[in-house]
N, C-alpha and C positions, 0 to 999 in steps of 0.2 A: 210566690206561687209554688216554686220548686220545693221549698221547705214543707208546705202543706201537703204536696203530693207524696213526699217521702214519709211524713208523719202519719198520714191517713192511709197509706198503703196503695195509693193510686199508681205509684211507680215502684217497681221492684228492681233494684240494681242487679247487674250481672254478677255472678260469682267470680269471674275472671277479671283481674284488674287490668288486663292488656287492652289497650285502645280506648280506655275511658278518659284518659287525660285530654284528648282532643275534643271532648264534648262541649266545652265551654269557650272554645276559641271563637273570636269574632271573625266571621267569614265574609264580611262586607268588603268591597274594594277600598283601597287606602284613601282614594279621593273622597269617597262617601263618608269615611270615618273622620276626615280632616275638616269637613265643612263646619261643624259646630265650633271647633277651635278657631277657625278663620272668622266666624261671626263674633266670637268673644273678643278676639284681638282687635277687630275693627271697631266694635262698640267701645272697648276700653280706650283705644286711641282717640276716637272722636270725643269721648267724655273728657279725657285729659286735655286735648287741644282746645276744647271750648272753655274749660274751667280754669286754666292757668293764664297768668299774665305774661306778656312778652316784654322783652327788653326794648326800650324806646327806639334805638337805632338799628333794630333788626329788620330784615325783609319780611314782608307779610305773605306774598303770593306763593312761595313754595309750601309753606305750612297750610295755607288755605287750599291749594291744589291737592295736597296729600290728604287733607281732611275730607275734601269732596270725593276723592277717589276711595277713601276708606268708607265713606257713607254709602257710595254706590255698591261697593263690594259687600258691605253688610246687608244692604237691601237685597242684593242678588242671593246671598247665602241664606237669608231668612226666607225668601221666596222658594228657594230650592228645598229647604227643610220643610216648609209648609206643603209644597206640592208633593214631595216624596216622603211624607211623614211616617208611613209604615216601616220605613227602613230605620227609623230612630226609636221605635218602640222596643222596650226590653221584654221580648216575648219569653215565656217560660221555656227553659232549655230541656227539661226532662220529658214533659208531656205537652209538646207544642200542639195546639189545635190545628187540624188540617186546613181550615179556612185561613189561619194566620200564615201558614207556609205558602199557600197559594197566593195570598195578597202580597207577601214578601217577594216571591219570585216574579209576580206580575209587575210590581213596582220597580224591581231591579231591571227587568226588561225595558220598562219605560225610560229608566235612566240611561240605558245603553243607546236608546234612540234620541236622547236629548241633543239638540244641536250644539250646545256649548261644551258639555263634559262627556258626551257619549263616546267620542273617539278616544278619550283618555281612560275610560273605564274598561278594563280588560275582561276577558271571559265571554261567555254567552255563545261561544261557537260549539262547545261540547265535542261531540265525535264527528263533526262535519269535516274536519281536516284529516281524519284517519284513513279516508279512502285513498289518499295519495301516498300513504306509506307503502314501502315495499313489503310484500308478504313473505319474502324469503325465497331463496333458491333451493331447488331440490338437488340433492347430491346425486351425481352419476359416477359410479365406480366401474 
């Protein structure tokens, strides 16, 4: 979409190159970025543990317990990605639709209120803490 916007003239780049390097940076919290990789690892581990054979004299329960744990983590991360799906859409960076920005911010606020990961996702406070900052002392000479 960004290539079409540039080619058709819907987006005109600024003449100054200063500050344009930060336009394509992923601003999602790190925990939100890590969930697809967590899902991929868990699915990979479950597939490997189900498809391989074990040594006859090895213990079974640790592998089964870890496979069960990986299955539950994969289920949770899949549910997380399904529930908060608009965080995982590759929206156009140059001409982002206003409704997409609002949906992204609304979904990110829902993630911050999530009972499991909400406390680990930073931000959302904005300027709320600036009221406690010292405004400075006046000089008296």
